FIKOLBA-354194 format. One record per atom (N, C-alpha, C): atom name; x, y, z; residue number from 0. Coordinates in steps of 0.001 Angstrom, whole numbers, plus 500000, padded with zeros to 6 digits. Layout:
<nodes>
NODE / CA / X / Y / Z / NUM
...
</nodes>
This chain:
<nodes>
NODE / N / 500803 / 498810 / 500000 / 0
NODE / CA / 500000 / 500000 / 500000 / 0
NODE / C / 500852 / 501262 / 500000 / 0
NODE / N / 502049 / 501177 / 500515 / 1
NODE / CA / 502882 / 502362 / 500661 / 1
NODE / C / 503135 / 503044 / 499319 / 1
NODE / N / 503407 / 502267 / 498275 / 2
NODE / CA / 503667 / 502855 / 496960 / 2
NODE / C / 502436 / 503585 / 496435 / 2
NODE / N / 501270 / 502971 / 496623 / 3
NODE / CA / 500020 / 503569 / 496162 / 3
NODE / C / 499748 / 504867 / 496924 / 3
NODE / N / 499933 / 504835 / 498227 / 4
NODE / CA / 499684 / 506010 / 499067 / 4
NODE / C / 500645 / 507133 / 498712 / 4
NODE / N / 501919 / 506811 / 498590 / 5
NODE / CA / 502924 / 507826 / 498270 / 5
NODE / C / 502648 / 508439 / 496903 / 5
NODE / N / 502308 / 507610 / 495924 / 6
NODE / CA / 501994 / 508128 / 494588 / 6
NODE / C / 500774 / 509034 / 494636 / 6
NODE / N / 499766 / 508650 / 495401 / 7
NODE / CA / 498554 / 509467 / 495517 / 7
NODE / C / 498862 / 510799 / 496191 / 7
NODE / N / 499668 / 510769 / 497241 / 8
NODE / CA / 500050 / 512010 / 497911 / 8
NODE / C / 500793 / 512928 / 496944 / 8
NODE / N / 501728 / 512373 / 496186 / 9
NODE / CA / 502484 / 513169 / 495212 / 9
NODE / C / 501553 / 513768 / 494155 / 9
NODE / N / 500632 / 512945 / 493663 / 10
NODE / CA / 499705 / 513380 / 492611 / 10
NODE / C / 498786 / 514504 / 493096 / 10
NODE / N / 498325 / 514399 / 494326 / 11
NODE / CA / 497359 / 515368 / 494847 / 11
NODE / C / 498012 / 516551 / 495553 / 11
NODE / N / 499306 / 516433 / 495840 / 12
NODE / CA / 499987 / 517507 / 496555 / 12
NODE / C / 499701 / 517520 / 498053 / 12
NODE / N / 499073 / 516461 / 498532 / 13
NODE / CA / 498796 / 516351 / 499971 / 13
NODE / C / 500063 / 515908 / 500692 / 13
NODE / N / 500131 / 516237 / 501972 / 14
NODE / CA / 501303 / 515858 / 502759 / 14
NODE / C / 500998 / 514636 / 503626 / 14
NODE / N / 502040 / 514017 / 504100 / 15
NODE / CA / 501873 / 512894 / 505017 / 15
NODE / C / 501277 / 513379 / 506338 / 15
NODE / N / 501576 / 514608 / 506714 / 16
NODE / CA / 500974 / 515181 / 507914 / 16
NODE / C / 499461 / 515277 / 507737 / 16
NODE / N / 499022 / 515747 / 506569 / 17
NODE / CA / 497591 / 515829 / 506270 / 17
NODE / C / 496957 / 514449 / 506370 / 17
NODE / N / 497601 / 513443 / 505761 / 18
NODE / CA / 497057 / 512094 / 505774 / 18
NODE / C / 496963 / 511559 / 507192 / 18
NODE / N / 497992 / 511748 / 507977 / 19
NODE / CA / 497967 / 511289 / 509371 / 19
NODE / C / 496798 / 511931 / 510113 / 19
NODE / N / 496593 / 513227 / 509900 / 20
NODE / CA / 495459 / 513915 / 510532 / 20
NODE / C / 494128 / 513332 / 510074 / 20
NODE / N / 493993 / 513070 / 508772 / 21
NODE / CA / 492759 / 512490 / 508235 / 21
NODE / C / 492468 / 511110 / 508828 / 21
NODE / N / 493529 / 510356 / 509070 / 22
NODE / CA / 493377 / 509000 / 509609 / 22
NODE / C / 493256 / 508996 / 511128 / 22
NODE / N / 493550 / 510137 / 511744 / 23
NODE / CA / 493491 / 510209 / 513201 / 23
NODE / C / 494628 / 509477 / 513886 / 23
NODE / N / 495791 / 509462 / 513212 / 24
NODE / CA / 496977 / 508817 / 513777 / 24
NODE / C / 498122 / 509829 / 513774 / 24
NODE / N / 499148 / 509534 / 514530 / 25
NODE / CA / 500301 / 510432 / 514568 / 25
NODE / C / 501164 / 510230 / 513316 / 25
NODE / N / 501987 / 511227 / 513029 / 26
NODE / CA / 502918 / 511087 / 511910 / 26
NODE / C / 503861 / 509915 / 512094 / 26
NODE / N / 504435 / 509717 / 513302 / 27
NODE / CA / 505305 / 508540 / 513470 / 27
NODE / C / 504569 / 507221 / 513202 / 27
NODE / N / 503305 / 507149 / 513597 / 28
NODE / CA / 502534 / 505930 / 513338 / 28
NODE / C / 502318 / 505757 / 511844 / 28
NODE / N / 502007 / 506839 / 511139 / 29
NODE / CA / 501842 / 506753 / 509687 / 29
NODE / C / 503124 / 506263 / 509029 / 29
NODE / N / 504252 / 506839 / 509415 / 30
NODE / CA / 505527 / 506408 / 508841 / 30
NODE / C / 505794 / 504929 / 509141 / 30
NODE / N / 505451 / 504491 / 510339 / 31
NODE / CA / 505631 / 503073 / 510688 / 31
NODE / C / 504762 / 502189 / 509813 / 31
NODE / N / 503499 / 502594 / 509582 / 32
NODE / CA / 502597 / 501794 / 508743 / 32
NODE / C / 503077 / 501765 / 507293 / 32
NODE / N / 503591 / 502876 / 506810 / 33
NODE / CA / 504128 / 502893 / 505452 / 33
NODE / C / 505341 / 501981 / 505335 / 33
NODE / N / 506101 / 501877 / 506407 / 34
NODE / CA / 507293 / 501027 / 506408 / 34
NODE / C / 506944 / 499546 / 506587 / 34
NODE / N / 506097 / 499239 / 507576 / 35
NODE / CA / 505841 / 497829 / 507895 / 35
NODE / C / 504597 / 497250 / 507234 / 35
NODE / N / 503728 / 498104 / 506698 / 36
NODE / CA / 502532 / 497620 / 506005 / 36
NODE / C / 501472 / 497017 / 506899 / 36
NODE / N / 501569 / 497229 / 508198 / 37
NODE / CA / 500623 / 496621 / 509146 / 37
NODE / C / 499472 / 497583 / 509445 / 37
NODE / N / 498580 / 497716 / 508484 / 38
NODE / CA / 497430 / 498595 / 508603 / 38
NODE / C / 496279 / 497867 / 509272 / 38
NODE / N / 495579 / 498545 / 510187 / 39
NODE / CA / 494356 / 497940 / 510704 / 39
NODE / C / 493254 / 498180 / 509672 / 39
NODE / N / 492189 / 497412 / 509764 / 40
NODE / CA / 491132 / 497452 / 508772 / 40
NODE / C / 490506 / 498842 / 508655 / 40
NODE / N / 490284 / 499496 / 509776 / 41
NODE / CA / 489648 / 500816 / 509756 / 41
NODE / C / 490481 / 501816 / 508963 / 41
NODE / N / 491771 / 501862 / 509219 / 42
NODE / CA / 492616 / 502822 / 508508 / 42
NODE / C / 492854 / 502413 / 507062 / 42
NODE / N / 492912 / 501127 / 506785 / 43
NODE / CA / 493027 / 500684 / 505392 / 43
NODE / C / 491794 / 501122 / 504608 / 43
NODE / N / 490621 / 501013 / 505224 / 44
NODE / CA / 489387 / 501460 / 504585 / 44
NODE / C / 489424 / 502970 / 504343 / 44
NODE / N / 489876 / 503728 / 505327 / 45
NODE / CA / 489955 / 505190 / 505185 / 45
NODE / C / 490912 / 505567 / 504059 / 45
NODE / N / 492056 / 504894 / 503985 / 46
NODE / CA / 493021 / 505178 / 502923 / 46
NODE / C / 492401 / 504877 / 501564 / 46
NODE / N / 491768 / 503731 / 501441 / 47
NODE / CA / 491139 / 503348 / 500176 / 47
NODE / C / 490100 / 504382 / 499762 / 47
NODE / N / 489304 / 504833 / 500716 / 48
NODE / CA / 488273 / 505833 / 500423 / 48
NODE / C / 488911 / 507138 / 499953 / 48
NODE / N / 489977 / 507574 / 500606 / 49
NODE / CA / 490666 / 508807 / 500217 / 49
NODE / C / 491276 / 508686 / 498826 / 49
NODE / N / 491884 / 507529 / 498559 / 50
NODE / CA / 492545 / 507311 / 497277 / 50
NODE / C / 491522 / 507101 / 496158 / 50
NODE / N / 490329 / 506638 / 496525 / 51
NODE / CA / 489279 / 506432 / 495540 / 51
NODE / C / 489232 / 505029 / 494977 / 51
NODE / N / 489534 / 504061 / 495825 / 52
NODE / CA / 489456 / 502668 / 495396 / 52
NODE / C / 489017 / 501814 / 496586 / 52
NODE / N / 488991 / 500517 / 496396 / 53
NODE / CA / 488631 / 499603 / 497478 / 53
NODE / C / 489895 / 499086 / 498163 / 53
NODE / N / 489713 / 498489 / 499319 / 54
NODE / CA / 490843 / 497857 / 500008 / 54
NODE / C / 491425 / 496769 / 499121 / 54
NODE / N / 490557 / 496025 / 498452 / 55
NODE / CA / 491013 / 494956 / 497562 / 55
NODE / C / 491897 / 495503 / 496454 / 55
NODE / N / 491498 / 496675 / 495907 / 56
NODE / CA / 492311 / 497298 / 494866 / 56
NODE / C / 493688 / 497675 / 495398 / 56
NODE / N / 493738 / 498209 / 496610 / 57
NODE / CA / 495039 / 498558 / 497206 / 57
NODE / C / 495902 / 497312 / 497340 / 57
NODE / N / 495309 / 496225 / 497773 / 58
NODE / CA / 496068 / 494974 / 497937 / 58
NODE / C / 496550 / 494451 / 496601 / 58
NODE / N / 495715 / 494484 / 495587 / 59
NODE / CA / 496116 / 494026 / 494262 / 59
NODE / C / 497249 / 494868 / 493713 / 59
NODE / N / 497148 / 496178 / 493939 / 60
NODE / CA / 498190 / 497072 / 493439 / 60
NODE / C / 499527 / 496786 / 494098 / 60
NODE / N / 499506 / 496220 / 495282 / 61
NODE / CA / 500745 / 495882 / 495989 / 61
NODE / C / 501162 / 494441 / 495734 / 61
NODE / N / 500391 / 493720 / 494920 / 62
NODE / CA / 500733 / 492339 / 494616 / 62
NODE / C / 500441 / 491382 / 495749 / 62
NODE / N / 499489 / 491720 / 496621 / 63
NODE / CA / 499181 / 490857 / 497745 / 63
NODE / C / 498128 / 489813 / 497424 / 63
NODE / N / 497480 / 489921 / 496282 / 64
NODE / CA / 496490 / 488912 / 495885 / 64
NODE / C / 497003 / 488112 / 494730 / 64
</nodes>
């Protein structure tokens, strides 16, 4: 998911700080999730909604399916 999220942030001009605020998590937690990929379902859903796709699409884009 990290590649998809980073590309979306770059495309939209949004910052990681903005995303962390939208998800209700701290910046260090966001950076940890981008590094380790251990997203909880609620935040994965929020990311998918922001990016404009489904959780399944995010997983496919990362080659997890």
